[in-house]
N, C-alpha and C positions, 0 to 999 in steps of 0.2 A: 504494500499499500504506500502512496506517496506520503511525503512528510507533510505535518500539519502546518497550514499557513492560514492566517487571519487577514481577511480581505480589508479589513480597517486598522491593520497595524499602524500604518503612517499616520493615520488621524489619531489614533491612541498616543502615539509617541509626541505628536504635536500639541496635543491637549495636556499631556503629563508636563512637557515643557512650558506651557502657559500657566498651568497651575504653580510650577515650581516659581516661576518668574513673579506672579502675583503673590505667593508666600514671601518671597524675598521683599517685594515692595511693601507688603504688609508688616513685615518685621521692621522695616526702616520707618515706617509710620508710627509704630508703636514706640520704637526708640525716639523718635522726635516728640512724642507726647511725654515720655518720662524725662527727657531732657528738659522740656519746657516746665514740667511739674517741679522739677528740681531747680530751675531758674527762679520760678515764682517763689518757691520755698526759701531761697536764698535771700531774695528780696524782702520777704516778709521777715525773716530772721533779721536782716540789717535795721529794717524800720523799727523792729523791737528792740535791739540793741541801741540804736540811736535814741530812741525815745527814752528808754530807761537810763541811758547814759546822761542824757540831757535834763533828765528829772531831778538828778542828784545834785545840781548846782543851785545855790542860793538865788532866788529871784532878784533880789535887791543888787547882786553883784554883776548882773547880766545886763548889758546895754539894750537899748531898743533894737539897734541894729542888728545885733547879733541875735536876739529873740525873733526877729524878722527872718534872718537867715536860716535859723533852725526850723521855722514854720515852713518857710518856702521849700526847703531841702525835704521835709517831710511830705509836703503836698506833692512835690516831684516823684518821691518813692511811691506814694498812693497812685498817682497816675500812672507809672511803670507798672505797678502790680496790676491795675486795673486793665492796661493794654495787653499786658502778657496774658492775663485770664481770658481776654477776648481771642487771642491769637491760640491760646490752649483749646477753647471751645471749637475754633475752625480746624485744629489739627486733630481733635478728637472725631469730628465728621468726617475727615478725609480717612482716618483710621477705621472708621466703621464702613465706610465705602469699600475700602479695599479688603476688609474682613468679609463683607458680602460677596465681593468679587471672588475672593478664595473659595467661600462656599459654593458659589455657582459653579466654578471650575471643577471642584473637587466632585460635585454631582455628576457634571458632564463626563469627566474621567471615569467614576466609578461605574455609570451606566454603561459605557463602552467596554470597561474591564469586566464587567458582569457578563456581558454579551460574549465577549472572548472567552471567559471562562466556560459558559455555557457551550459554545462551538466546540471548546477543547473536550469536554466531557462527551459530546455527540461524536466527535471524531474518535476519541478513545474506545468508546462503545462499538463503534461500528469496525475498528481495528481489531478489537477483541472478537467480535462476531465473526470477521472475516478469517481470523486465525482459527477459530473453532470449526469454521466450515472446511478450511484447509486440512486441519487435522482429521475429521470425520470423512473427508474424501480420501485421504491418505490411507485410513484404516479401511475403508470400503475396498479401495483397490487393492489392498493387501489380502484382504479376505477373499476377493473375486480371485486374485491370481493363485492364491494357496488352494482354493476349491478346484481350480482350472488343472493344477499339477496333480491332483489326486486321480 
């Protein structure tokens, strides 16, 4: 019997490559989300440290310009944190889209792989049946030739 070949093998290989590529892109998107979360955490920590450090000074010993400068810096940090949180929201949306694309690609790959497995099982069953028929034919021929010699 001829060797097993799956007619959609090239399609399956292509789908697997697409799926792997999407998995890589999703991994990069997840990394960007984590990096952004760490960046936001760092800004929040900086804000808390600055607020706590500046709160220790005696109010009477600080000039109005210096208080204004501290206030401005804290407002800048608050604005940066807000902007980075918006950017994080966008990165999370992109990560979710990539995840959905990976799921869709995995479903496509799985359906073709299941078809291949089914075809392979059919091929193996047909091959076993063909071997069984060959053996039966061989045994029948041997029995006929043994009867003919008697």
